[in-house]
N, C-alpha and C positions, 0 to 999 in steps of 0.2 A: 553654509549648509553642506552637510556630508552627503556623499553619493551612496545610495542604497547598493548593498551587495549585488543585487540583480542588475544594476546599472554599470557594472565594471566594464571598462572598455575591453573589447575583444583583443587588443594588442597585449594586455596584461595576461589574458587567459591564454593567448598563444605562447607567451614566454613560459608560463607555468606548464603548459602542455609540453613544451619542448624539453624543459628541465625533467619532468616525470618521465616522459617516453625515452629520453637519453639514459636516465637512471634505470629504467626497467630493462632496456636492452643490455646495458652494461652488466647489470645483475644476471641476466640470462647467460651472457658469455661466461661469467665467472662460475656459475652453476655448471655449465657445460664442460669447462675446464676441470672443475673439481670432479665431476662425474666421469669424465675420461680417465683421470688419474685413479680413481677408486674402483671403477667397474672395467677397467681394461683387463684383458688376457690375451692368450695367444691367438691369432687369427685362425680361423677354421677354414677348410677347404670345401665346405659346402654351406648351403643357406641355413642360417640359425636365427631365430627371432631374438634380437637383443633384449635382455632383461630391462633395459632403460625404455624400451616401448611400453612394457606392461606398467611400469612405474608412471610414465607420462600419461598413459590412458587414465589412471585413477584421477590425477590432477584435472585432466580435461573434462572428465564427467562431474567432478567436484565443482568446477568452475561454471559448468552448465547449469547445475542446481542452484548455485549461489546467485548467479546472474538473474536466473529466472525468478528467484525470490526477491532480489533487488527490484525488478520490473514490477512485481506485485506490490511491493511496499510502497513504491513512489505513487501508484495509483490509489492507494488508501491513505495517502498523505503521512505516512510515518517516515519522515524524511531522515532522521537521525539514524534509524535502523537501515535505511535505503543506503546511505553513505557508507556505514559499516560494512554492508554486504558486497558493495562495489569494491572496497579496498581489499576484501577476501577474495573477490573474483580476479582482481588484478594480481594477487599474489600467486593464485593458482595458475593463472595464464603464464606468468612469468616463469614459474617452475616448470610448466609443460614445455614451454619453448627451449629453456636450458637443457632439460633431460632429453628432449627430442633431438637437440643437436648431437648430444652424446650417443643416441641410438643411431643416427645417421652415420657419425663417424665409425661406429662399430660395424655397419654394414659395408662401408668402404673397406674396412680392415678384412672383412671376409673375402674381398676379391683379391686380395694381395698375399702372396706365399710368404711364409716366415723367412726374414733375412732381406727382404726386397722392399723397395719403396714404391714400385710400380707394379700392376698386375701383368702377368704373362699373357692373359687372355681377357676378352670382354665377355662378361656374363649376360645372357640374354633371357634367364629364367625368372623365377618369382624374385630372387634376390635383387636383380637389377629393376624389375618392375616396381617393387615396393620401395627401393630407394628413390626411384624417380617420382612415385606418386606421393611418398612420404615428403620429399623435398618440396614439391609444389604445394602440398598441403600445409607445410610449414611456413612458406611465404605468405599464403592466405592468412593463416593464423596470426602471423605477426601483425597484419593489417587489422585483424579483428582485436587484437590486444591494444593496438593504437586507438581504435575506437572506444574501447573501455577506458583507456586513459583520458581521452577528450571528454567522455561523459563524466568521468570522476571529477575532472577540473571544473567542469560546469556545474556539478552537483554541489561541490563545496562552495561555489559561488552563488548558490541558491537560485539557480536557473531552471530547476524542475520542480514541478508540483503535479497534483493529480489531473490537472487540465492540459499540461504539457509534458508528455512523457513518451511521445512516439519514437524518440530517437533511442531510448532505452530499451523499448520493446523490439525495435528493428535489430539493435546490437545483440540482444539475447537470442533472437532467432537466427541470426548469422552464425553465432556460436554454436547453436544447437545443430545447424546444418553441417558446420564443420565437424562436429561429434559424429554425426552420421557417416560422413564421408570417410572419417578415420576408422569407424568400425569396418566399413567396407574395405578399406585397405588391409586391415588385420584379417579380414575374411579371405581377401586374395592370397595372403601369405600362408594362411592355413590350408587354403585349397592346393596351393603349390606343394606344400609339404606332404599332403595326404596323396596326391596324385604322382609325386615324384617329379613334377616339373619344377625343378628348384634351382638348377645351375647347369644350363646348357652353355658350355664354353666355346667361344670363337676365337681361335688362336690369333695372336698379333702377328701379322706378316712381318713386322720389323724385328721380331725376336727369331733367333735362329733355331729355336727348339720349341717343342710343343710342350705345354704344361703337363705334369704329371698328376695334376688334381683330376679327380673322378668326374666324368661327365654323366650327368642324370637326364636321361630322355624321358619324355612323356610316355606314360604307360596306358 
């Protein structure tokens, strides 16, 4: 007697989840490496919004829409479409993570003067704040991406239907929350650019000279 798809052992689902999540993270790293190569240019001595952040925001919002649609489709028992939209959400999330890594690398480069591997000073303005918050946001988004991967594995094992879909709904709202937080981070960056609180530099005491990079004080 064959075992129904819904009765698949969790160990099999765990193995599939491990393979899928490893592949997604590897793809994100490759996307980041390609983005760093194609979008790289000379470091700036002031805070500039990396173009990678604008691109990644599009994928974040797209994934929010597709995941919400997937959550609706499973509630109305359109399971084939539900699985397809989950795959689209996974793709958007992977692209977001990869391009976001590229943007964070660019922010780090903005704190390093041309020809140097380490910064002369530590930035405490908007550039540093955005880098910190974006990094924390990225860690949480990787967790969200793994949630979607786990849901996708279970979806293809026929473990969701209109009566059992709370995990999909929770994952969708987690994604939406991270989207809202990301928009707030972009708002912080924009506020820093408008007010001039962009790059207050604190000289490194271990360096024998002070950086010639301009210091932008709050106005």
